[in-house]
N, C-alpha and C positions, 0 to 999 in steps of 0.2 A: 253245639247244644241242639237237642232234639225238640222240635216244635210239635205240640199236641194238636192232633186232628180232631177238633170238637165235632165236626160233621160225622166222622166215623164213629165216635163214641155215642152220639146221639142215635145214630142209625142202629148201632149194636144194642142199645138199651131198648129202643123201640121194638126191635125183632124179638129180644128176650120176653118183653111184656106180651108181645102177640103170641109167642109159642106157649108161654104159661097159660094165657087166656084159652087157647085152643085146647090144651091138655085138660084144663078144667071143664070145658064144655064137653069134650069127649067123655071124660070120667062121669060127668052128670048123666049123660045120654045113656051110658051103660049101666047106670044105677049103682056106681061105686061111691062109697062114702068119701067125703072130702076131709082133709086134715092129715096131720102127720103123727099117727099113732099106730101101734102094733095091732095086727089082726089076730084074734084069738084062734089058736089052732083047734081046740076043742070046745065048740060052742055049747055042748051038753054039760060042761063042767059046772059044778055047784059053786056059786060065788058067795061068799059070806059077807053080808052087809051088817052095818052097826045095828040095825033093828034086830037081826038074828042072834046077836051075841047078848047075853044077859050078864052085864057087869055090875056088880054091887060095890059101892065105894068102901073102903076100910072103915071099920067101926070108930076108930079114933078121929077120923076126919069127917065122918057123917054128920056128926052133930056137934055144934060149937059148945064148948064148956062155959058154964055160967059162973066161973071163979072170979 
């Protein structure tokens, strides 16, 4: 049976944390945004927001009936 080397696992996790922390620090120093999201290829593209669209609810659902 294989015995788990807890010291190795701990060291591996510590090294991974250190690597991630250094990458984050480097990205911050370079002015890159943090997070996992796609970068827009065309920053001049018009993005439609909910305020830009004028939606009117259907007439039958707009006013409750008084029946």
